[in-house]
Structure formats: C-alpha cells, structure tokens
N, C-alpha and C positions, 0 to 999 in steps of 0.2 A: 746324707746317705741313709737309705731305708734299711731297716733290719730284715734279715732273711726270715721268711716265715718257716714255721716248723719248730722242732724241739730246740731248746737252748742247749748250750754246751753242758750245763749242769745236768739237765734232764737226760741228755745222751749218755753221760757218764753213769748216771743212776741206772739206766736201763742196761748198760754193759755190766755193771756190778751185779744186778739181779740175775741176768742171764748166766754170768760166770758162776754165781753162787748156786743157782739151780743145777747146773751141770755137775759141779763138784759135790753137792749134797747127794745127788743121785748115785754118783760113782763111788764115793767114799763114806757116805753116812754123815751124820751131824758132828759127832765127837772128833773125828779125824780131820775135819776141815777147819782151818784157822782163818781169821780175818786177813792176816798177812798173805795167806795162800790165795784167797779170793782176789785180793788186790793185784797180785802178780798175774793171775790168770786173766783178769779183766784189763790189765795194762794200765792201771792207775796206782796212785800212791795209797798207802795204808791210811793216811790222814784223810784222803778223799772218801774212802769207804766209811770211816767213822763220822765224817761230816754229814753223810746221808743216812747212816744207820748207827744208832748208838751201841748196838751189840749184835752178836750173832743170832740171837733169838729173833730180833726184829727183822733181820735180813732173811732168815728162814721163812718167816711169816710173809714177807713181801714176795719171795720167790713163789710160794704156794698161790698167793692171791693173783700174781701176774699170770701164772699158767691157767688158772681158772678163768680169768678174764679173756684169755685168748680163745677159749672154746664157748663161752656164753655170749653169743653174738647178738641176741635180741635185747636192745636197750629197754630199760624199764618203761620209758614213755611210750614205746611202740605197743606195749601190751594193751593199752587202752583202745587202740585202733584195730586190733586183730581179733577175729573171733576166737572163741575158747579152744576149739580143736586145732586151729592153725598155730596158735601160740604154744600150746602144750606139745604139739608135734615138733616145733622148732626147738623148744627148750629141751625136750627129751632126746632129740637127735644130737644136739650139742653135748649134752651130758653123757650120752652113750659114747660119743667119740672121745670125750675127755677121759672117761674111766678106762677105756681100752688103749689110750695113747701110751707110747713108750715112756714118756716123761712121768705120767701119773703112776704107771706100774713101777717105775724106778724109784720114785719118792716113797711109795707105799712100802716097797721092799726095804728102803733105807730106814723108815720108821720102825719096821719090824726088827731090823738088826739092832736097833737101839732099845730093845725090850726092857732093859733095866732103867731106862731114863723115861719116866712117865711124862715129864715136861714136854718132850718132843711130840709124843702122841697127842697131848692136849693142844699144843701149838698147831699141829697139822689139822686137828679136828676143827678148831676155832677158825682157822684161815680158809679152809676148803669146805668140807662136808657140812659144817654148821651153817655157813653163810648161804650155801646152795639150798639147804633145807628151809631156811628162813625165807628165802626169796620165793620158793615154790609155795610154802605155806601161806605167805601174804597174798599171793595171787589167788590161791584157792579160797581164802577168806573173802576176797573181793568178789569172786564169781559166785560164791554162796550168797552174799548179800544182794547181788543183782538177780538172784533166782535162776542163774544159768546152770548151777550144779547144786546137788544136795548131799550133805554129809551127816552122819551120826557123830563122827569124830574126825575133825580135819587133820589133827596131828597124826592119827593112825593112817588116814588116806594118803597124806604126804609121804610118810615112811614107806607105805606099800608101793606107791608109784616109783619111788627112788629104788626100792629093793628090786622091782622088776627090771629096771634099767641096768642093774648090776648083772650083766648077762654072762653067758657061757664064754663069750669072747674075752671078757675081762679075766675070768677065772683061769682060763687056759693060758692067757698071757702071763698071769701071775705065776703060774706053774711052769712056764716055758714049754708048754705042751701044744705044739702046732703053730701054724702061721697065723699072722694077724688077719682079721676079717676085713674085707674091703669096705670102704665108706658107704657104698650103696646098700650093702647087706646090713650094716649097722643102722642105717636110716630106715630100712624096711622093718627091722626089729623094733626100733623106737616107735614107729608109726603104729605097729601092732599093739604095743603096750598101751599107747594112748587110746586106741579103740576099745580095748578091754576095760580100761579105767573109766572111760566115758559111759560105757554101757552100764557100769555099776553105779554111776553117780549122776546120770541125767535125771532131772525131776520127772 
C-alpha cells in the first residue's frame, strides 16, 4: 500500500498547534496563554504540544516564523534568476502585505501589551524583523558584489528600504484608524518604494 503524499499526521498536528498558538497569542497576549489552552484550541493533547515544542517561547517563535513564511513568497533560489528590480518589488510587496496584515498588527499589539516582559520583544524581533532584515541585507550584498547596486553602507540602505515599507497603512491599522488598504494599493506603494531605492543606489 502506497503512502499518501503530503503532510504526515505529525506535521499536520504541528501546523494545527502553530495556527492555534498564533490566534491565541494575538487575542490574549503571551502571558495569559498556556500550553494547555493551546492544546485544547488545536484539538490535540498537551503531551502532543510538548512533543513538538519544548516550551511556550519556542512555540511563540514558530508562530511568528510561520506567519512571515506565508507572506515571503519568493524562494531564495529564485533570486538568482530574477533581475534586481523584479526581486525587490516582489520582496517589498510581500513585506508590505505582511506588515499591514491583521495577524501582524495583532501580534505587534500583543508584544506591546507585554511591555514589562522584554523577552517577548526579543523573541518577536529575532523570529520576524531580524530574519527579514538579514535576508534583504544578504541580497543587497550579493547585488553590490555583482555591480548591480552601489552602497556606502549596506546596513543603512537595508534599514532605509524596510522603513519605507512601514507605510501609513500599517500605522493606521495599528491605531485602528480607518479601513485596511486593498492589496493592489499596497503593491503600488511597494513598487514606488523600490523605484526610489533603485534611483539612489544604481551605479
């Protein structure tokens, strides 16, 4: 009998746990969510949760990483076959959508609510913003070495491009001020940011 292709039972449960944890962390914050509560919400045993994640901090990190992965759609290997403008436009469009998404806004608010717990902020930063920054910085280093882009300081340039992507849409969503921007408008904004960036850094 051939095995069914796709996720194993274990992987399916792992994804259920991550999804449940993400929803609960957004709604209640980190401290008020327990591993037992996550297990009940995911429909699995507490033992199953601990078999996949040793503690709540690991699960929080996995939930952040999973959400980032949903929005960063350009695989690393494809960056080598795409021209610089196309790759950066895709990367920034994905990032713009991620930053303005209800899930990202929710988890950011959850971290702010835990202002006395610096560990949560550090976990969030390491699992999300830091990895995204490192990925963009590595790409810009590669383009600089190829002579496609020119920088006085790549770290500054990386931070500046990401700062541009933190748009009004994200700020208004964070403040619950106004409706969410449609995806096509976010894509247009991201494309505009890339154009400004390339004008500054084309050799």
